[in-house]
C-alpha positions in Angstrom: -40.3 74.8 -19.8 -37.7 72.2 -20.1 -38.8 71.8 -16.3 -42.6 71.0 -16.9 -42.2 69.2 -19.4 -39.9 66.9 -17.1 -42.7 66.9 -14.7 -45.7 65.7 -16.8 -43.3 62.7 -18.0 -42.5 61.7 -14.6 -46.4 62.4 -13.3 -47.5 59.8 -16.1 -44.8 57.3 -15.3 -46.2 57.6 -11.3 -50.2 57.4 -12.9 -49.0 54.1 -15.2 -47.3 52.7 -11.7 -50.5 53.0 -10.0 -53.0 51.8 -12.8 -50.9 48.6 -13.2 -51.2 47.7 -9.4 -54.7 48.6 -9.1 -55.4 46.3 -12.2 -53.0 43.5 -9.8 -54.9 43.9 -7.4 -58.1 43.7 -8.8 -57.4 40.2 -10.4 -55.8 39.3 -7.1 -59.4 40.0 -5.9 -61.3 38.2 -8.9 -58.9 35.1 -8.2 -59.5 35.4 -4.8 -63.7 35.7 -5.0 -63.4 33.0 -7.3 -61.6 29.6 -5.4 -62.9 31.9 -1.9 -59.1 32.5 -0.3 -57.0 35.5 -0.6 -54.8 35.2 -3.1 -50.8 34.9 -2.1 -47.9 36.0 -3.1 -44.7 33.9 -3.9 -41.4 33.3 -5.4 -41.1 30.8 -8.0 -37.9 28.7 -10.1 -38.4 27.0 -13.2 -38.0 23.3 -13.5 -34.5 22.1 -15.4 -33.0 19.4 -16.9 -29.6 18.7 -16.7 -26.9 16.3 -15.1 -26.4 16.1 -11.3 -24.0 14.0 -9.4 -24.2 13.0 -5.7 -20.5 13.5 -4.3 -18.7 13.0 -0.9 -15.7 15.4 -0.5 -12.9 14.4 2.1 -8.8 15.3 2.5 -6.1 12.2 1.8 -2.4 12.5 2.2 -0.7 11.2 -1.2 1.6 8.4 -0.3 3.8 6.4 -3.3 2.6 2.7 -3.9 5.5 1.3 -3.4 8.6 2.3 -1.0 11.5 0.8 0.6 12.8 2.0 3.8 17.0 0.9 3.7 18.3 -0.1 7.1 22.2 -0.7 7.5 22.7 -4.9 8.6 26.6 -4.1 9.7 28.3 -2.5 12.0 30.7 0.1 10.5 31.7 3.7 9.5 30.1 5.3 6.4 33.1 6.1 4.0 30.8 7.3 1.2 27.2 8.3 0.8 26.7 7.5 -2.8 23.1 9.5 -3.7 21.2 12.9 -2.5 17.9 13.4 -1.8 15.9 13.3 -5.3 18.2 11.4 -6.8 16.9 8.6 -9.6 18.1 5.0 -8.6 17.9 1.8 -10.3 17.1 -1.6 -8.5 20.7 -3.1 -7.2 22.8 0.3 -7.5 24.8 1.3 -4.4 24.0 4.4 -2.4 26.3 3.5 0.7 30.1 2.3 1.2 31.4 1.3 4.9 34.8 0.7 6.1 35.6 -2.3 5.4 39.9 -2.6 6.0 39.4 -5.1 9.3 36.9 -6.8 7.4 39.4 -7.9 4.3 41.8 -8.8 6.8 39.8 -11.5 9.1 38.2 -12.6 4.9 41.9 -13.3 4.0 42.8 -14.9 7.3 39.5 -17.0 7.3 40.2 -18.0 3.5 43.6 -19.6 4.6 42.4 -21.2 7.2 39.8 -22.6 5.6 42.2 -23.9 3.2 44.1 -25.7 5.6 40.9 -27.2 7.2 40.2 -28.6 3.6 43.4 -30.0 3.3 44.0 -31.6 6.4 40.4 -33.7 5.5 41.6 -34.8 2.1 44.3 -36.1 3.7 42.4 -37.9 6.3 40.1 -39.5 4.0 42.9 -41.0 1.7 42.9 -44.3 2.5 45.4 -46.0 -0.6 48.5 -45.9 1.5 46.4 -48.2 4.7 44.4 -50.3 2.5 48.1 -51.3 1.4 49.7 -51.7 5.2 46.2 -53.8 5.8 46.5 -56.1 2.5 50.2 -56.7 3.4 49.8 -57.9 7.3 47.2 -59.8 6.5 49.0 -61.8 3.7 52.0 -62.1 6.3 49.3 -63.4 8.9 48.1 -65.8 6.9 51.7 -67.0 5.8 52.6 -67.1 9.3 49.4 -69.7 10.1 50.4 -71.7 7.2 53.8 -72.2 8.3 52.6 -72.3 12.2 50.8 -75.6 10.8 53.4 -77.0 8.9 55.9 -76.8 11.9 52.9 -78.7 14.1 52.6 -81.8 11.9 56.6 -81.8 11.5 56.8 -81.7 15.8 54.6 -84.2 15.8 56.7 -86.6 13.8 59.7 -85.7 15.2 61.3 -84.2 12.7 60.9 -79.9 14.1 62.2 -79.7 17.3 60.1 -78.0 20.3 62.3 -74.7 19.9 61.5 -74.4 16.4 57.9 -74.9 17.2 58.0 -72.1 19.9 59.8 -69.9 17.0 57.2 -70.4 14.5 54.0 -69.7 16.7 56.2 -66.3 17.8 55.9 -65.4 14.7 52.5 -65.8 13.6 51.4 -64.1 17.1 53.6 -61.1 15.5 52.1 -61.5 12.0 48.6 -61.0 14.1 49.7 -57.8 16.2 50.8 -56.5 13.3 47.7 -57.2 11.3 45.5 -56.1 13.9 47.2 -52.7 14.1 47.1 -51.9 10.4 43.1 -53.1 10.7 42.9 -50.2 13.7 44.7 -47.4 12.6 42.8 -47.4 9.3 39.7 -47.3 11.8 41.0 -44.5 13.7 42.1 -42.5 10.8 38.6 -43.2 9.6 36.7 -41.5 12.7 39.4 -38.7 12.9 38.0 -38.3 9.3 34.8 -36.6 10.6 36.1 -34.2 12.8 38.4 -32.9 10.2 35.7 -32.5 7.7 33.3 -31.0 10.1 36.7 -28.3 10.9 36.5 -27.8 7.0 33.0 -27.3 6.8 32.6 -24.9 9.9 35.8 -23.1 8.6 34.1 -22.7 5.4 31.2 -21.4 6.7 33.3 -18.5 8.8 34.8 -17.5 5.2 31.1 -17.3 3.5 30.2 -15.2 6.4 32.7 -13.0 6.5 32.4 -12.5 3.0 28.8 -11.3 2.9 29.3 -8.9 6.0 31.6 -7.4 3.1 28.7 -7.5 0.1 26.3 -6.1 2.8 28.9 -3.5 3.3 28.1 -1.9 -0.1 24.2 -1.2 1.1 22.2 -1.0 -2.5 18.6 -0.3 -3.4 15.9 -3.1 -3.4 13.6 -1.2 -5.6 13.9 1.5 -9.0 13.1 5.0 -7.7 13.7 8.3 -6.2 15.5 8.5 -3.1 13.1 11.0 -1.3 15.3 10.8 2.1 18.7 10.1 3.5 19.3 9.6 6.8 22.9 9.3 7.3 26.4 11.3 6.1 30.1 10.8 6.0 32.0 9.3 9.4 28.6 8.2 10.7 28.8 4.8 13.1 26.1 2.1 11.9 24.7 -0.7 13.9 22.5 -3.6 12.4 19.0 -1.3 12.1 20.5 2.1 12.2 18.3 3.8 9.4 20.2 4.7 5.8 17.8 6.1 3.2 13.8 5.7 2.1 13.3 4.7 -2.1 9.8 5.6 -3.7 8.3 5.4 -6.7 6.8 8.8 -7.7 5.5 8.6 -10.8 3.0 5.4 -9.0 0.8 7.5 -6.5 -2.4 6.8 -4.4 -4.7 8.7 -2.1 -4.7 7.6 1.5 -8.3 8.8 3.0 -10.8 8.0 5.9 -14.6 8.3 5.5 -16.8 8.3 7.8 -18.9 5.4 9.3 -22.2 6.9 8.0 -20.3 8.0 4.6 -19.0 4.8 3.8 -22.1 2.4 2.9 -21.9 5.0 -0.3 -18.3 3.9 -1.2 -17.5 1.2 -3.8 -14.2 0.5 -5.8 -14.6 2.1 -9.0 -16.0 5.5 -8.6 -14.7 8.4 -9.9 -13.0 11.1 -7.9 -12.0 14.5 -8.8 -8.5 15.3 -7.4 -6.9 19.3 -6.4 -4.8 20.5 -3.8 -2.9 23.5 -2.9 0.6 21.9 -4.0 -0.7 21.8 -7.4 -2.6 25.0 -7.6 -5.3 25.0 -9.6 -4.7 22.3 -11.7 -7.4 19.5 -11.7 -7.0 15.7 -11.9 -9.5 12.7 -12.0 -9.0 9.5 -10.6 -11.1 6.3 -9.2 -11.5 4.8 -5.8 -9.3 1.2 -6.0 -9.4 0.2 -2.3 -12.1 0.4 0.4 -11.0 -1.3 4.2 -12.9 -4.2 5.6 -12.4 -2.5 8.5 -13.0 0.7 10.4 -10.3 2.8 12.4 -10.9 4.1 15.7 -9.5 7.3 16.6 -10.4 9.8 19.9 -11.6 13.1 19.2 -11.5 15.2 22.4 -14.2 13.2 24.7 -15.3 11.2 21.9 -14.1 8.1 19.6 -14.6 8.7 15.8 -14.5 5.7 13.1 -13.8 5.5 9.8 -12.4 3.5 7.1 -9.3 3.2 4.9 -10.2 4.1 1.2 -7.5 4.8 -1.7 -8.0 6.5 -4.5 -5.6 6.0 -8.1 -4.6 8.5 -10.1 -5.9 8.1 -13.4 -2.6 9.5 -15.4 0.6 11.5 -14.5 0.4 14.7 -11.9 2.2 17.2 -10.1 1.5 15.8 -6.8 4.5 14.6 -4.6 4.2 12.2 -1.6 3.6 13.4 1.5 0.8 16.4 0.0 -2.5 16.6 1.0 -5.1 16.0 -1.9 -9.2 17.4 -1.6 -10.8 14.3 -2.9 -14.6 14.7 -4.8 -15.7 11.0 -4.6 -18.8 10.9 -7.1 -20.9 8.0 -5.7 -24.1 8.7 -7.7 -25.1 10.4 -11.2 -28.3 11.1 -13.4 -27.5 12.6 -16.7 -30.5 14.9 -18.5 -32.9 14.9 -15.7 -35.1 16.5 -13.9 -33.6 19.0 -11.4 -35.0 21.4 -9.1 -33.5 23.6 -5.9 -33.5 22.4 -2.4 -35.8 25.5 -1.9 -39.0 23.9 -3.6 -39.0 21.0 -1.5 -42.0 20.9 1.3 -41.7 17.6 3.9 -45.2 16.6 5.6 -44.5 14.1 8.0 -42.6 11.3 5.8 -43.4 12.2 2.7 -41.5 14.9 0.4 -43.4 17.4 -2.2 -43.2 20.5 -4.5 -46.0 23.1 -5.2 -46.2 24.0 -8.5 -48.2 27.1 -10.3 -51.1 25.2 -12.6 -53.0 28.1 -14.3 -52.4 30.5 -11.3 -53.0 28.5 -8.6 -51.0 26.3 -6.1 -50.8 22.5 -6.9 -48.9 20.2 -4.4 -47.0 17.3 -6.0 -45.4 14.4 -4.0 -42.1 13.7 -5.7 -39.6 11.3 -4.8 -35.7 12.3 -4.2 -33.0 10.9 -6.6 -29.6 12.0 -7.2 -29.0 14.6 -4.3 -26.2 17.5 -5.8 -24.7 20.0 -3.3 -27.8 22.8 -4.5 -29.8 20.7 -6.1 -32.1 17.5 -6.5 -33.2 15.2 -9.0 -36.7 14.7 -8.5 -38.8 12.0 -9.7 -42.3 12.9 -11.0 -45.0 12.0 -13.8 -46.4 15.2 -13.1 -43.3 17.7 -12.7 -41.6 18.3 -16.6 -39.0 20.9 -17.6 -40.4 24.1 -17.2 -42.3 23.7 -14.6 -42.7 26.4 -12.1 -42.4 25.7 -8.5 -43.1 28.0 -5.8 -39.7 28.8 -3.3 -39.2 27.7 0.3 -43.2 26.6 0.3 -45.2 27.4 3.2 -47.1 24.1 4.5 -49.6 25.9 5.2 -50.4 26.4 1.8 -53.9 25.3 0.6 -54.6 23.2 -2.4 -55.6 25.5 -5.0 -55.2 28.9 -3.6 -54.8 31.7 -6.1 -50.9 32.4 -6.4 -48.9 35.8 -7.5 -44.9 35.9 -8.7 -43.5 38.3 -7.4 -41.0 39.2 -10.3 -40.7 37.0 -13.4 -39.6 33.2 -12.6 -36.6 32.4 -12.0 
């Protein structure tokens, strides 16, 4: 008895379904008769109001904004490496010590040589004794000259003999020679002082150079940051230019990316960026475009070349990113809030124009639209005829005629 009852229930359901199909078919035929065209079956979706943004996705490398590569400036042997990778350092902190034992001895010797040269120079420019000699010799010469003139007068009057006159002349000549010798001695000493001055200056320069080399034997950081690489170890031999370490500011990072020439015109400084990456797990950070290059970089890709422009992105705050990490960027270059949005599947391209087909009283009506912001799955449409809730045909065919009767498959999405 129960089996028969179940049979009649199923039979009743089948009869109802058949009746609905017949009714739909009759309605379709009626609409077709009114329009003169056979009705079509379509799927539809409603127009929605939503926020929509256009983005460009790319990858970039995380780099420290400020970094310093430190090199040795002297030849020597490393005696101590005072830091390890990951250490936090301050500006001017010593990180490497070089062997300066031989240099210390050279500095001591150079200092003595400079001091001796300086004393010699100072003695050379001390003219007090020479000035006294010149003054005394000049006085003696002046007196001898006067005595000789007096002797000539006395010789003329017969008071003085020829022998005494000759003796007076000899004294005058001797006084003159003594005076000129004093003058020449002072002149020669003045010229020699110039040589001694240069000798003292050269000795001082050599001493200063050696002390500077000793200072460079203690290698210091030019900036505060974190040691991200150490290139030397104890007992290594260094020359001028040997890499020592790299210091970076890991709390002030940026992302460097390259945008292709077809998209770069969309990018501008200040645009918001969503930043993610494998190195930070599921965390998502925000940032802004801080730099757009003024020229393209050309790279070889197989048989062709690619042109791209450097773009830099600043983080809005601190992150878990580290230098050299790879970052995924989503740059938002356009956005509309609470705008009319439809799926791309509703668009119909006819020549250079774009249309959608909406349902009006069960019939197809083509509407020309303008596209606004273009998202990944949907697009902003601009038309006074398109409103929220309008039903649009999905995947419309160019063959759909204006005013044709439409049957919707299932419920509108």
